[in-house]
N, C-alpha and C positions, 0 to 999 in steps of 0.2 A: 504494500500500500504506500502511495506517495506521501512524502513528508511535506511537500510544498502545497499547503492549503491556504488559499487567499479568498477573501470575500469579494463579491461583486462591487461592493462599496469601495473597497480599496482600489480595484481596477478602474472604477469610474473616477476616482480621485487622482488617478495617474500614478499611484504608488502602490506596489504590491506589499501587503503586510502579512507575512507568513504567520499562521497560527498552527505551528507544528503539532501541538498536542491534540488539536481538533481532529486531525487525520487518524489519530489512534483512539478516538472516543469509544469505539465499540469493538476493538480488537480483543481477541481471546487473551486472557492473562498470560498464559504460558508462551503464546506466540509473541506477545508484546515484550516480555522479559527476554526472550531469545533474540529478538531484533535489536534490543538495547544492550545485548551481551551482559545481562544481569541475571539474578536469581533471587528467590525469596530470602536467601541467606545473606544478601547484600554484596557489596563490592570489597575487594581487598585493596591494600595500600598502593600496589603497582597500578591497578586499574584507575584508581582515583588520580594518581599523579599524571598518568597518560592523558586523562580527560581534561584535567586542569590546564595542561599544556596545549591541548587541542582547542578547547572551547573558551579558555580564560576563566577568571573567577566569576562567581554568580553575583554579578553586580551590574545594575543598569547604568549605562553611560549617562552622565548628566552634565549640564552646562556649567563650566567653571568660569568664574569672573576673570577677565583678562588682567595681566600684570599692570600695575599702576602706570608703568612707562607706556604701555600700549594704549591705555585709556587717555593718557596725556596727548599722545600723537593723534588719536582719533579726534580730539577736541579741535585740532587744526583743520579737520576735513570740512571746510566751508568755502564756497566759491569766492566770497568777498574777502575772507582772510587771505586766501591765495592771491587774489588780485592785489590786495594791499601790500603783501610781502613783495610781490613782483615790482610794484610801483616804488616801494622803498628801496629795493635793490637798484633799480634804474637810476633813481635820484642820487643814491650813494655813489654810483659808478660815474655819472655824468657831472656831478658837482661835489667832488670830494671835500671841498672846503666848508660846505654848509651841511651840518648834521641835524639842523632843526627839524626838517621834514621827516627824515627817517626816524628820529627819536619820537616825534608826535605819533607817527603811525605805529611804531613799536609799542608804545604805551597802550594805545587803543587795542591792539591785537593781544597783548599780554593780559590785560584785564579781562577781556572776553574769554580767552582760553582758560585762564585760571578759575574764573567763575564756573564755567561749564565743567571743568575737570573736578573741582572740589565738590560740587553738588552731586555729580554722578558717582564719584568715588565713595563719598559718605553714604549715599543711598545703597550702593552695592554692598558695602560692609554691613549696613543695617539689615538688608535682606538676607545676607549670609548668616547673621547671628540669629535669625528666626528659625533656622533649621534645627530640628531635634537631633542630637547626637546620641543615638541608641544603638547598642551592639546587640543584634538579634541572633538567636541560636535555633537550631532545628534538631528534632530527635530522629535519628536514623539507625537502621540496622546495617552494621558493617562487619566484615570478617577480620579477626585479629590475625597476628602473624602465625599463631599455632593452628589456624583454620577454623576455630569455633566462632559462632556469630554472637554479637551482643548489641544491645541498644545503647547508643551513646549520644551525648549532646555535642554538636559541632557548630562552629560559626556558619551562618547562612552563606557567607561568601565562599565557603569551601565545598558547598554542595555541587554535585555533578550529575549529568544525565545518567540514569540507571540506578541512582540511590533509592533505597527503600525508606520512605518517609512515614513517620507516625504522627497523626494529628489528634489533638484533643481540644476541648473547649478553651477559648482564649488564645489559641495559637494563630500566628500569622502564617499564611501559606507561603513557603519559602521559594517556590519555583512553580512552573507549570506542571501540574501533576495529573496523572490518570489514576483513578481509584481502582484498587485491587479488591478491597472489601471496605464496608462502611456500616455503621450502626447509628441510627438517629442523627445523621449528619446534617447540620444546617450551616450554610456559608453565607456571610454578609458580603455581597458584591457591590455595595454602595460606592466604593472607591472607583469602580469601573463603570457602573450603570446608573448610579444615583438612586436606585430603588431602596426605600427605607427598610422593607421587610427582608429577612434572610430567605434564601432559597434552599430547597431540599436537594441534596446530592446523594447518589447511590452508585454502587459498582454496577457494571453492565451485566445483564442477564445473558445466559448462553443463547446463542442464536439471534441476538439483536441485529437489526438491520443497520449497516454502516451509514454514517451521515453523508450528506452531500453539500455542494456549494451553497444552496439556498437556505440551509439551516444556520442561524446566527451562532457563532462560536460560544458566545456568552450564555446561550440558552441550553447548552449541552449538559445533561444531568450527571455525567460521569467524569467531568473534568473540573479541576480547581485551578484558579489562576494566581500567579504570583502577585502578592500585595493585598489579596483579600484575606479575610480572617474567619476563624471557626467560632460560631456562636454556641453551638451545642453538638454533642455526639462525639464519636470517635471514628477514625479511619486509618487504613494503611494504603499507601499509594506509591507509585513509582514516578520519579522525576523524569520527564520527557524532554523538557527544554529549560535551560537556565540562562541567566544573564541577558545578553543582547538577543538570544534566540527565543526568549519568552515573549508572550503577548505584550507585556508591559515594556520589554526591551524594544520590541518592534515599533511601538508607539513613539518611544524616545528617538529611535533611529529615523522615523518618518519626519521628524522635525529638525533634522540636522541640516546644516547649511545656513546661509545668510537669511535674516528675517526679511520679509517683503517690505517694500516702502510703504509707510503709513501716509495718511492724508496730510499730516504735517510735513513730512519729507518732500512729498510731491509738490505741495504748495510753496514751500520755501525755495525749492529748486526752480520752479516756474517763474516766480517773482525775481529771484536772483538773476537768472539768465536774461529775463526781459530788460532789467536795468543794465546788465553788463553789455548786452547787444546795443543798447542805446548809447552807452559810453563809447564803445568801439567804433560806432558810426560818427558820433559828433566830435570826438577829440581830434581825429585827423583833419576834420574840416576846420576846426579852430586853429590848429597848427599851420595848415596851408594858408589860411587867410592872413595870419600874422606874419608868416614867412614872406609872402608876396608883398604885404603892405610895409613891413618894417625892414626887410632885407637881411635879417639875421636868423639863420636856421636854428642856431643854438638857443638864442633868446626865445624864439617861437616854440622850440621843443620843450624848454624848461617851463614856459608858461602853459603849454598844452598839458604837461605832466601835472602841474598844479591844478589845472581845471579838471583833469581826470580824477585826482584825489578828491576834489570838491564835488565831482559828480558821483563818485562811489559812496554809497551809503555805508561808510566804514564802521559806523556804530551799530549796524544791523545785527551782527553777531553778538555784540555786547548787550544791546537793548533786548534782543530775543532771549538771550541767556538770563539776563537780570529779571525779565518778566517771568520766565519759567521758574527760576529759582525762588522768586517771591511767591509764586503759586504753590511750589512744592513746600515752602516753609509754612504757608497758610494751611495746606492740607495736613502737614505733620501735626499741627495743633489739634486737628480733628482725628488723630490716631490713624493716619494714612501714610504709608511709606511709598514714596515715588521713586521707583528704580530707574526709570528713563524719563528725563526732563520733557522730551517731546510729547509724552503722554498727557501732560497738563493741557496743551492746546487741543489735542485730539479729543479730550473730554468735552471741551466746548463745542467742537465741530460735530460731535457724535449726534446722529439723528435716529439711530436704531441701537437699542441695547438688547442684546441676547443674553438670557440668564438661564441658569439651571433652576430646578424647582426646589429640591431638597435642601433645607437649611437657609435658602435665600428667600423664597416666598413662604416657606413653611418653617415650623419650629424644629424640624429634624427630630421629632419625638412623637411616638405613637400614643394617641390618647383614645379613650373610650368615648366615641362621639355620641352613640345612642344605645339604649337598652330597651328592647321592644318585645311585645307579645307576638303571637303568631299572626295577628291581623295588622301588624305594623304600628301599633299604638305603644306609647311609653309604658314600660313595665318594670316596677321595682323588684318584682319577684324574680325575673330573669337576671337582674343585676345581683341580687342577694345570692342566688345559687351559683352564679358565675364567680362571685367573690369567694365563696366557700371552696369551690374547686381550685382556684388559683392559690388561695391561702394555705390549703392543707397538702398540696402536692409537694413532694420532697425532691423532685428532679430540678434541673436548671430551669429557672423561670424565663420564658421568652418575653419579648417586648410587649406582647398583648397581655400576658399575665401581669406584668409590671403596671400596665395602664389600668387594669381592673383594680389592682391593689392600691391605686391612688385614692380610691374611695374609702378613706380610713374611717369614715363615720359608721361603717358596717363592722368594724373590728369588735365592738362591744357585743354585737349579735353573734359573731363567730366564736367568741370566748365561751359561749354556752355549749359548743360542740367539742367533741374529741375525735381524733382521727382513728379509724379502725384499720383501713387498708387502702391501697391504691393500685390501679392498673395503669402502668406507665404508657406514655405516648410511643407509637411507632408509625413508620411511614406507610405501612400497609393499611392500618385502621384509620389513621389521620385523626385520632381523638385520644383523650385520656380521661380517666375516671378516678374519683376519690370516694371512699366510703366513710361516712361520719355517723356519729350517734349522739343522742342527748341522754338525759337522765332516765327516760322511759325505756331505754334499751332498744328501741326500734332503730334499724340501720337505714341510712339514706344514701343511696348511690347517686352521685352527681357526675354526669358525663358532659364534656364540652369538646366540640370538634367541628370539622368541615361539614358543610350543609348536606351534600349528597350522602356521605357516610353516616351522618347522624340520622337523617330521615329514614335510611334503610333499616336501622335497628329500633326505630320507634313504632309502637303499636297504637299509641294514643296521643291526642293533642289536647292541651288545656288552654282555654281562653277565658279569662276571668275566673269565675268559680265553676265553670262547666268543663268537664273532662269527657271527651267522646272519642270513639275509635278513629284512627288516622286512616282515612280512605285515600285511594290513588288521586281522586279529584282534589282532596285537601292538600296532599303532597304537592300537586302541581301549583296550587295557589300559593303555598309557602315558598316554593322555588321561584315563582314569578316575583313575589315580594322581595326575596333576597337578591334576585337578579337585578331588580331595579336599584337596590342599594349598591350593588357592585358597579352599576353604570354611573352611580354618583361618586364612584371612587372609594367606596367603603369596603373593607375586608370584613366578612361576616362569619361568625361562629354561632352554631346552634347549641342551646343548653337543654338538657333533658335529665329527668330524675326517675328513680324507682324506689319505693319504700318496701321494706321486707323485715321479716323477723330476724333477730340476732342469731348468729351461729358461729361456730369456731373455725370452720374450714376457711382457707384463703380464698379470696375472690380472684376470678380470672376473666378472660375475654368472653367466655360463655355467659357470664352474668350481665353482659351489656346487651340485653335483649328485652323486648316488651317494655321499652321505656316510655315515659310520658314527656313529650316535647312541651316546654313551657315558654320558650321565647328565644331571642337571639341577641347577640352583642355585635355592634358595628364599630369598627376602628378606623382611625384616620390620622395622618400626619397633618395637623391643622395649619392654616395660614397664619403668619405673624400678624399681630395687630397693626404693625406699621406698614405692611406690604401694600395695602390698598391706597393708603395716604401717599406713600412714596411714588407709586405708579401714576396717581393723579397728578402729582407735582411734576414728574418727568414729562407726562403728556402735555401739561400746561406750558412746559418749556420746549415743546416741539420734539420730544424724544419718544419714539414708538418703542414699546417693549414687546419682545417676542420671547417665548419660552422654548428652550431646546433641552430636552432631558432624556435620560436613558430609562426613565420610569414608564409605567404603562399609560395608555391613552386615557382610560376612564378616570384614573386618579388625577392625572394632570389637568384634564378638562374641568373636573370638579373644583380643584384649587384655583385654577385660572378664573373660573366664573366668580368665585367668592372674593377675589381681589380686584374684580372689575375689568378683566381682560375679555376681549371678544373671542369666543370659542366657536364661532360659526364655521370656521375652516380649521381643521386639524388633520395632520397626517402622521403616519408612522414611518420609521426608517426604511422598512422594506418597500414602501411605495415610492420613495425617491431614489432607491438603489438602482433602478432600471432606467432612470431618466438621463438624457444628455443635458449638457449645460443650458441650452436654450429652453428646453421644457422645464428644467429646474428653476430658471430665472422667473418664468411665468408663474410657476406655483408659489415660489417664495414670496413674490410680491403681494399675494393675497392671504397667505397663511400666517396665523399667529402662534399656533401650538404645534410643536414638533416632538413626538413621543417615540420611545423605543429607538433612540438614535445611537449609532455607534460613534466612536471618536472621530473617524474620518468623515462620516456623514455630517457631524456637527461642523467640521471645518469647511466642508463643501457649501453648506448653507451660508456661512460667514463670507466665503469668497463670492458666492452668488449675489449677496446683498451689496458687496463692494462693486461688482460688475454693474449693478443697477444704479451706481452713483452714490451709494450711502457711505457715510463714515460710521463704522461699526465698532461698538464696544461689546465685550464678552465677559460675563461674570461667572466664574466657576472655580471649584476647588478640588475636583477629583482627577485621577489619572486620565479618565475618559474626556476631560475638558481640555487637556494640554494642547492638542493640535489646534483647536479653535482659539485658545488663548494666544497661541503663537501667531496665527494668521490675522487676528483682529487688528484694527487700527489702534485700539487700546484694550489690552488684556488686563482683567481685574481679578485678583484672587484674595485669599484671606490667610492670616498667619497660621491657622490650623489646617491649611490645605496640605496636600501631598507635596513633597519636594519638587517633583516634576512640574506640578501646576504653578508653584511659586516661581520656579525658574523661567517658565514660559510667560509669566505675567509682567506687565509694565508697572502696575500699581498693586500694592498689597494693603488690604484693609485689616486693621487690628481688631475690628469687630464687624461681623457680617450684617450690615445694615444698609438697606437701599436708600435711606434718607441721606446717608453720607454721599451717595452718588449724585444726588441732586445738588448738594453743596459743591461737589467736584465739577459738575457741569457749569455751574455759575462761575466758579473760579476759573475754569478753562476759558469761558467767554470773556471774562474780564482780561485775562492774559492775552487772548487773541485780539481783543479790541485795542489794547494798548500797543501791541505790536503793529497793528494796522495803522494806528495814528502815526507812528514813526515813519512807516514806509510811505504813506501818502503825503505826509509833511515833507519828507526828504525828496521823494520823487517829483512832486510838483515844484518845490523850490529849485531843485537841480535843473529841471526842464526850463523853468523861467530864467535861471541864471545863464544857461547856454544861449538862449535867445538874446539876452542882454549882452553877453560877451561877443556874440557874432555881430550885433549891431554896433557896439562900441569899437570893436576891432576894425570894422569897415571904414569908419570915418575919423578915428583918433590918430594923431601922429605919434602917440605913445601908448604904452600898455595901460588898459583901463584900471588894472590893479597889479601890483607886483606879486610874483609867485609866493613870497613869504607872507605877504598880506592876505592872500587867499587862504593859505594854510592856517593863519591865526584866526581869521574870520570863521573858517570852517570848524576849527577846534572850539571856539566860543559857542558857536551854534550847536555843536554836538553836546557840549557840556550842558547847555540849556535843556536838552532833551533827556538827560540822564534821570530826571525825576518822573518821566512818563510812566515807568512801571508802578509808581505809587499813586497814579491818578485813578479817579473813580470813573465808572461808565454809567451812562444814562440807563434808566430802568428799561426803556423800550428796546435797547440794544440787546439786553440779556434774555429777551422773550423767545428767541428762536435760535437754532444752530447757525453757526457762522463758518464759512469755508473760504479757502484761498481762491482768488480769481484774478489771474494775471491780466486778463483782458480788461477787467474793471479798473485795475491800477493804471494800465496804459491810457484808458479813456479819461481817468481822473487827472492824469498828468497833462493831457492835452487841453482839458477844460480849465483847470485851476492854475497851472503853471504860467501861462501867458499873462495872467492878471498882474503878477508881480513885475513882469517885464514892462508893462505899460508904465508903471511908476518908477522903474529903473530908468526908462528912457526920458520921462519928465525930469528926473533928477539930473541926468546927463545934460539935458537942455539948460536947466537952471545953472548948473556948475559952469557950463561952457559960455553961456550968454550973460547971465546975471552976475555971476561971481568971477568971470574973466579967466577961468581955468581952461584956456584954449590954446596953450602952447606947451612944448616940452619943459619950459622953465617953470610952468605952474602945474606940472602933472601931479605933484605931491598933494596939492589942494584938491584936485579932481579925485585922486585915489582915496584920500581921507574922507571926502564927502560920500563917495559911493560905498566905502567900507562901512560907514555908520548906517546909511540908509538900507544897504543890503542886509546887514546884521539885524537891525531892528525889525525890518519887514519879515525876515525869516523867523525871528523869534516870536513875532506877533502871530504868525501863521499857526504856531502851536495852539493858541487859544481859539483860532478861527476853525481849525480842522478837527479839534478834539471832540466836538459835539455837533449834531445836526441842528441844535437850537441856537438862539442868539447868545453868544458868549458874554460873560459878565452880567447878563440880565436874567436869562432863563436857565443858564447852567454855568456854574463857577468851578474852575479847576481846583483840584486838591491843593492844600497848603504847600506841599513841597514843590509842585509845579509853579504855583504863583511866586513863591519865594525865589526859586532859582532863575526863572525867566526875568523877573525884575532885576535881580542881581546882575545878570548878563547884560541887560539893556543899559544899566548904569555904568558897568565896567566898560562896555563897548563905546559909550559916548565919552568916557574919560581918557581912553587910550591915546587919541591924537594929541592930548594935552600933556602926556606923560613922557618920561625918558624912554620907555619901551616903544612908544609910538614913534619917537624921533629916530630910534635905532632901526626901525623897519620902514622908514621913509615916509612918515606921516607928519602933518603940520596941524596946529590949532585951527579951528574953523570959526568964522565970524558968528556973532549971536543971531543975526538974521537968518542964517542957515537953519537954525533949530526951529524957527517959526514956520519956515517952509516945510521942514521935516515933519512937524506936527500935522500940518494940513495934508501932506502926502500920506501919512499913516492913517489918518481918519478916513480919507477918501479910499485908500486901499481896503480898509476894513468894510466900508459900506459896499463897495463893488464886489468884494469877495462874498459877503453875505447874500447879495443879490444873485450871484452866480450859484451859490449854494442852494438857494430856493429853487432856481430853475433846474439845476442838476437833479435835485431830489424829486421834483415833480416829473421829470422825464424818465429817470432811471429807477425810481422808487427805492433808492438806497443812498447812503453817504459813506460810512466807514465799511 
């Protein structure tokens, strides 16, 4: 039989995920052991050593954080940082005597890189510290050097294929195992499937039909997977696949390689290259005009380089990183660890949140939802008998027993009984019984179990005070009632009793007959109180919530209805398994609930949503969520999640609360809005400056501004924008998701940039005609006048662009923005009167200049506000 078993889902996703153990699900025990070159007596030391060398240790490969030096180098991976370093290098090479420009650029680059590196390095360390350092062992049968077999404890990492493994309650399954024998074995597969209730596992029966491709590997009853755990029972199994060959290992392997570009990465790159292309086109034009007009190529080239630095939004990496770091700091105060800074902005851009069900929408705790009589009405009698059954059984109590025992108000009544005997649970009967007695000596047998099996052994039905024979018609009615409860996502157990005289003989299965059915108990993993509120809040902010879970459809639909999600359309994993990408995209667009999903099916849905243009967040904590976490624009996990889930996530919540996600969304939108402010301010100002430089270069017999003056002006303007990360956003901006749009930025440049050029040109005219700065002898006056007007108009644009409202009237910037822009305006006006101004070629300006300057700035503000109103009416957006 082939060992290469892969699901259709894996093939559809483009990656074959081998589930080696599934191919051996129904093999004969002796044949399986022979194929694995093993036996019931276990492996000897030589076999173990050979297999460790062949297969490696039993450890799933996991992502290790890069060395700090690699993280530091990665912080330089930004188009603008590269452009700035190139410009600094050219300046240093062409004008070795003046280090001012390269030093200014170096400081900007250094601050940006260090901010980015420090935040991501600290976040990586914090995420690493969340991992639990536990050394697990497994019980195996192995042959000693003298040939005899013995059961020993070995580290899980030393397990090999062919090892005979013994499982007991509380054990973690150490590898992919095929059961050889089992008794009352319940396995919790929540880590892989998300299902709250444990599943029954048993050894294969002789003559069982082999499995095929369309059977989901996780549904195989004879197989236990690495990472799951034993809830109850015992078993002996053989290890078929370990380490990277296991199902868990294959999931980890499927996520190897570089992460896909997120919404943030694509947005920053598109905007960066738009501005770089603009610079590469305009700077040669400026150099050519100045070379032709002034006759000096070197002078024109140095001026062009200064313009290039002025055009480059060199503070973009710093502003972006500062915004993201501020967002990460704000999230940390809400018990959120941000592993990757870019995830903050992706939070704000997110318009679809995919989430698992268990523990996110639900409490991840089974509760007794209802206790009913056989007509479906509330019944305290069914609850009391169910409590006595759970209370007096001596075996390992399952989750449903624990839920029943939460009703501690019945403990006083239980104290009146004493236990006589019990008939333990087994998987053939699917029920268990206890026998209790009171002071009168009468024995009461109380049986609790699965619906079909219980109704088969009941001869009577009790409703109220009436007990009557249980007819076939009545059985059908009870099954219909319990089936309806199942459709509502409830797990149902029937409770039945039989009274009899006391006797000394032990009770057995034969005594479970002619019972009186009294009612049923219905269990559910209930929704969190905060889930519905959080979903409404996310919807109000334009984020659609979809549920993608490994749990069954009925349970998922029930929970989703209770938390306010639309369950009109729901599908199971097997339905999407056969769809191509186009058909899947059509389906995903209208479906809210995805149930019984495999790990790669979850990832396919995430990629489908991304193809449809959505920015996708995924919240999950299990191994089965890791591929989707890896592929989402923002992967969100919790500190109690599996290691592989935490490694795949961008953000880790220290408490699993959807309300924290709403806060993250708002923080992301504030971050994005402030980044957009800088980009649009800089893009429009730079575009206007190029126009102004081209006009001035065409008619002036001297440079409109010296290269060093341009660098100083640019530095002051950039400093004025350092406070933008601390600015507030208008409430209206936070109401819906925000995404990068390079086309909008280009359009914004063309509309708003030339407005500043109009007032640059009026300033040129005033300086040339009114103040007499119309010859090379008076160029310092001209350059000083344009320096101040250009700096103040650029600084003023910070307040004009930061809001779609009227600045200073309807919306006032945050105190840091106000304070820093005022300080730069004052400093800029004082420079021509200072020694620094004289050193860089400036002269004091006459008082009348400042009167004209005030009129220019007021007119500029009015015209910009008018253009803003027209732009918003036409394009329905501003930032």
